[in-house]
N, C-alpha and C positions, 0 to 999 in steps of 0.2 A: 503493499499500500504506500509506504513511504517512497519507494522507487518510482511508482506511477505519479505520485504527487510532485516529486522532483522533476520528472520529465515534463509534466504538464506546466510547471512553473517556468522551465527553461524553454518551453515551446518547441516540442520535438520536430514539428514540420520545418521550422527555421533552421534548427540544428542539422537536419538532413540536407537541406539546400546548402547550408554554409560548408558542411563537410564535403559535399560534392565539389563545390568551388575550390576548396583547399586541395582536394585530390587532383583536380585538373591543373592547378598551379604547380603542384609537385610533379605531375607528369610532364608538364611543359619544361620544367627545369631538367628533369631526367632525360628528356629527349633532345636537350640542348637547343631548344628554340630560343629566339631573341626575346627574352623575358622582358627587357627594358621596353621594347617596342610593344609587347602586349599590355604592359602597364600604361604606357602612353595612350594606346588605343582605347584602353578601358576608361581612362579618365575623360577622354574626348567623348566617348559614347555615353558615359554617365551624364556629362553636361549637356549633350544633345537631347537626351530624353527626359532630363530632370523636370522641366516645367510641364511637359506633357503627362508625366506620371502625377505630378502635383495637381494636375487638373482633375484627377479622380477624387481628391480629398473633399472639396465643397460639395460634390455630388453625393458622395456616401454620407457626409455628415448631415446634409439637409434631408436625407431620407429617400432619395431617388435610386440609391445603389450605384455600383460601378457604371460610369457613363460610356457605354459602348457607342453612343451617338456623338462622341466628341469629334467625329469626322466633320460635323457641322462647324465647329470652331476652326478646325484645320483648314476647311475650304475658305472660310472668312479670312484667315491669315494669308493664305495663298492669293486670294482676290486683292487683299491690301498690298501685298508685295508686287503683284503685276501692275496695280494702279500706280505705285510709286515709281516703278521703272518706266512706265509709260509717260508719267509726268516729267521725269528727268529727260526723256527723249524729246517731248514736245517743247520744253523750255531750254533745250540745249543751245548754248550761245548767248542766252539771256541770263540765266542763273546757273552758277556752279555748285553742284551738289557734291559734298564730300561723302565718302562711303558711310561714315557714322550718321550724317544728317539723313542720308537716303534710307538707312536701316530704321532710324527713328520715324521717318515719315511713313514708311511701310507699316509700322506698328500703329501709328495714329490712324491711318486709313482702315486698318483692320478692325479697330474697336467699334465704330458705328455698326458695321456689318454684324460683328459678334454680339453686341448688345441687342439689336433688333431680333436677330435669329435666336438668341438665348431666351428672350421673353416668349417668343412663339413657341419654341421648344418646350419651355417650362410649362406653358399653358397646356400643350398636348399631353405632357406626362401627368399633369394633375387630372386630366380626363381618363387616364388609364391606370390609376393606382392599383398596384399589385402585379402589374405586368410590365413594369418600366424596363427591365433588362431586355426582354424580348422585343418590345416596341422600339427601344433605343437601337438595337442591332439592325432592325429593318430600316429605321430612319437613316442610320449611318450609311448602309449600303445604297439606299435610294438616292440620298443626296449625292453620293459619289458618281452614281450612274447618271443622274440629271445633269451634273456639272460636265460630264464628258460632252454632252451636247453644247452646253454653255461655252466651254473652252473653244469650241469650233466657231461659234457665231459671235463671240464678243469682239467688238471693233477696235482692237489693239493694232497700232501701226508700227510700233517699234520693231525694226528689223532683227534686233537681238532675241525677240520673243516670237514674232509671227513666222508662219511657214513661208518659204521662199515663193511658193505659188499658191494662190487662193487665200482664203481667210482663215482665221483661228490662230491659236498659239501652239507652240511646240510641246512635246511630251515633257522634256526637261529644259529648263532655262538656266544657263550658266550665270552665276553671280560674280565670277572673277573679273568679267569685263568692266563692271562698275566698282570694283575693289571691295565688295561686300563678303566675298568668300573668306572664311576663317577670320572675320573681323574681330569677334570676341575672343576666339581661341588665341590669337596673336597678341592681344592687348595684355601687356605686363607678363607675358609668358617667360618662363625661366626653366633652366635645366638643373636636374639633380642627377649628375653622372650622365647616363644616356637617356634618362627619362625626361620628357618635355611635359611640364605642367601647364595646361591652358588656363591660366589664372583668371582672365577676363570672363571666360565662359563659366567657370565654377563660381565666380563672384556673383554673376548675374543670376545663376540658379539659386545661390545662397540668399540673395536679396529678395527673390520671389518667395522663397520659403519663409524668410523673416517676416515679410509683409503679410503672408497668410497666417502666420503665428500670431501676429498682432491682431488681425481681423477676427480670429476665432476667439480672442479674449476681449473683443469689444462687445457692446451691448447687443448689436445686431448679430454678431457671430455666436454669442451665447444663446440668443433667441433661436437662431437657425439650428444650433446643436440640440436644443431642447425639443424643437419641433420634429427633428429627425429621429431622436432617440425615444420620445414619448409623446406622440401627437395628442393623445387625449389630455394629459397633463398640461401641454402647451395651450391647448384650446381653453382649458379651465383657467389658465393664467392670463388669458386675453391675447395670446399670440395667434396670429392668422397663419395657419400651417401652410396653406396653398401659397401665400405670399413668400414664406421662408423657402419653400421648395423652388419657387421661381428664382429667387436671389441665388441659391446654390447652383441652379442650372446655368444662370447667366455667368456666374463666376467661372464655372467649369468651362463654358464655351469661350469666354474671354482668354482664359489661361491656354486653351487649346489653340486659339488664334496667335497668341504671343509665342507659345511653345514651338509652333511649326516654323515660325520665322527664325527662332533661335537654332532649331534643328537645321534649317536649310542653309543658314550662313555657315554652320559648321560642316555640313555635307558639301556645300559649294553649289548646289543646284536647287531650284524650285521644282518639285516633282508634282506633275498634274496627272489628270486622267486616272489610272489605276493606283497611283502613288499612295493616297490617303486611305485606301480600302481597308487594309487590315492593321493600320497603325494603332487603333484603339485596343486591339487584343494585346499588344505588347504592353501598353500602359496599364491596362487592367491587370494583367498577369503580374507585372512588377509590384503594384500596390498590394495585391493579394499574397504574393510571396513574402512581402515584408511584414505580414501578420494581420492585414485588414481583413474584414469580413464585409458582407453586403450591407451591414448596418453600422459598422464601427471602423473608423480609420483615424489615425494620428499622424502628425509630422514624422515621427520616428519610423512608422510603417513605410511612408514614402521613401525616406532616405535609405533604409535598410533594403527594401525591395528593389530600388533602382540600382544600388551597388551590387547586390547579389545577382539579379537577372541579367543586367547588362554586362557585368563581369564574366558570367558564365557564357554569354553569347560570344564575347570576344575571345576567351581562352579556349572554349571547347572546339571550335572549328579547326584551328591550326593543329591541336592535339589529335583530333579525328583524322585530319589529312595525313599526319605523320604515321598513324597506324594503318592507313589505307592508301599508301603512296603508290601501290601497284595498280589501283584503279583510279584513273584520273576523274571519272564522273562522280566519285563517292563524296568529294568535298561538299558540293551543293546539297546532296542528299543527306549527308551527316548534319549539315546546318539546319535543314528543315526538320529532321527527326528531333534534334536537341531542342531547338526553339519551340516547336509545337508540343513536344513532350513536356517541357517546363510549363508552358501555357496551360496544357491539360491538368497537370499536377496542381497548378495554382487554382484552377477553376474548381477542382475537387475540394479545395480548402476554403472556398468562398463562404461556406456557412460558418466558419470559425471553428470547426471541429478538428 
């Protein structure tokens, strides 16, 4: 009984994932892989996904559960990025946009889209209480499919984005031409031996986490937490539960819009069409692996889950490739097996058991 209590206190699920991560790191060293490069890639990947995983927190806290529909926010962020690039092209020769200013403008343009979409999305989720996760998944897939048509017909003229013939924007849009690629990664970056620390990127994620921490301790944040954890008590206390759920949905959508821009500058491209389709699954899996459930999540769950899941993604593929070097096609297969296997395990932990 004491052993079971100890394992429960230590959170057996997290111990298993952490042990698997450590085993992969030991295997990487034993196989003489470039471990410094793996750490560098892990730090960059953690920073890329940090805000997108954080977008799950207000959704879970407000009571709508893991936001599989964060694709709505991702699309808003992509639209804001495209609008900023189009503005820079239209005003070229009149206004000189620095990479930092252009990145800031992209965030500003994405916010109105995310706010409006978040309110409508929150209203929809209030109408389907009890089925939020299923409806969110369908909404996420639907918006990505609808935007496939929108990307073709939107009137962007910037030759860096538009197809050489006909209308519409390309599948991937390079940010290096405007100096936005690796903008945050390179800001204040430094080396520890062979390891490159993307200081600006990690500081940006830390700032977002800190602001969310402050919000959750504000009057509105506490009301939202109460509405999510105990709706009946919240209503008896005069809190409008539906309103708090909409606030959580809007925050999640806004963080999704900001998060995809941070992800894109680190990746170096804006990924359209199929790009956002399965990104919510990675974010949901990360926060669940961190210890969250469909009804409870904390800042620590976000941090732990992001480090474990993204670290495993980075380290596991080279290790798998080293073991399957004789089969060249096994690398991508191994990546999918590991990623989807960890996502499946995370979803089995969604209930907190």
